C-alpha positions in Angstrom: -0.1 0.1 0.0 1.6 3.2 -1.1 0.3 6.4 0.1 0.2 9.1 -2.7 -0.9 11.9 -0.8 2.5 12.0 1.3 5.0 14.6 0.2 8.6 13.7 -0.7 11.0 14.2 2.2 12.9 17.2 0.5 9.4 18.9 0.0 8.7 19.1 4.0 8.4 22.4 5.6 7.8 23.3 9.2 5.2 25.8 8.3 3.4 28.4 10.5 2.8 25.9 13.4 6.5 25.4 13.9 7.6 29.0 13.7 5.0 29.7 16.4 6.2 27.0 18.6 9.8 28.1 18.4 8.7 31.8 18.8 6.9 30.9 21.9 9.8 29.2 23.4 11.8 32.1 22.6 9.4 34.5 24.3 9.1 32.1 27.3 12.8 32.0 27.7 13.1 35.8 27.4 10.6 36.2 30.4 12.1 33.4 32.5 15.8 34.9 32.0 14.5 38.3 33.1 12.9 36.7 36.3 15.8 34.7 37.0 17.9 38.0 36.8 15.8 39.9 39.3 15.7 36.9 41.6 19.6 36.6 41.5 20.0 40.3 42.1 18.0 40.1 45.3 20.1 37.1 46.7 23.5 38.3 45.4 23.7 41.6 47.6 26.0 41.4 50.5 24.1 40.9 53.8 24.1 44.0 56.5 25.8 41.6 59.0 28.7 40.9 56.9 29.2 44.6 56.2 29.0 45.6 59.9 31.6 42.9 60.7 34.0 44.4 58.1 33.4 47.5 59.8 34.2 46.1 63.1 37.1 44.3 62.0 38.4 47.6 60.5 37.8 49.5 63.6 39.5 46.8 65.6 42.6 46.8 63.3 42.7 50.8 64.0 42.4 50.1 67.6 45.1 47.6 67.6 47.3 50.0 65.4 47.1 52.8 67.8 47.7 50.6 70.9 50.9 49.4 69.1 51.8 52.7 68.4 51.5 54.1 71.8 53.4 50.9 73.2 56.3 51.9 70.8 56.1 55.5 72.1 56.0 54.3 75.6 59.0 52.0 74.8 61.0 54.6 73.3 60.3 57.0 76.2 61.2 54.4 78.7 64.5 53.7 76.8 65.5 57.4 76.6 64.7 57.8 80.4 67.0 54.7 81.0 69.7 56.3 78.9 69.4 59.5 80.6 69.6 57.8 84.0 72.8 55.9 83.0 74.2 59.0 81.8 73.5 60.9 85.1 74.6 57.5 87.0 78.0 57.7 85.0 78.3 61.5 85.7 77.8 61.0 89.5 80.1 58.1 89.6 82.8 60.2 87.6 82.2 63.1 90.1 82.5 60.9 93.2 85.8 59.2 91.8 87.5 62.2 90.4 85.9 65.2 91.8 84.9 66.6 88.5 82.2 66.0 86.0 83.3 64.8 82.5 81.3 65.3 79.7 80.8 62.3 77.4 
């Protein structure tokens, strides 16, 4: 049994129905991607607690640096005071041994 009404394979075209299906899928894809982009923009934002934690960490680092600077200044002052005291002790010792103060 041969069907005479069927067209040859080279003559088959999708027609208007095929175009409408593809166009509908493209339109649906467009709206889905647009909706996904909106949702991702909502999710991708940095939470407030993370920003606050960063600020607190920066504040702590600044406080630590200030404490470290103060400790260095205190140590420098203490070292200078010890050098001054050692110089006064040497001058006192020289005076008590020789009776004269020596410049050094």
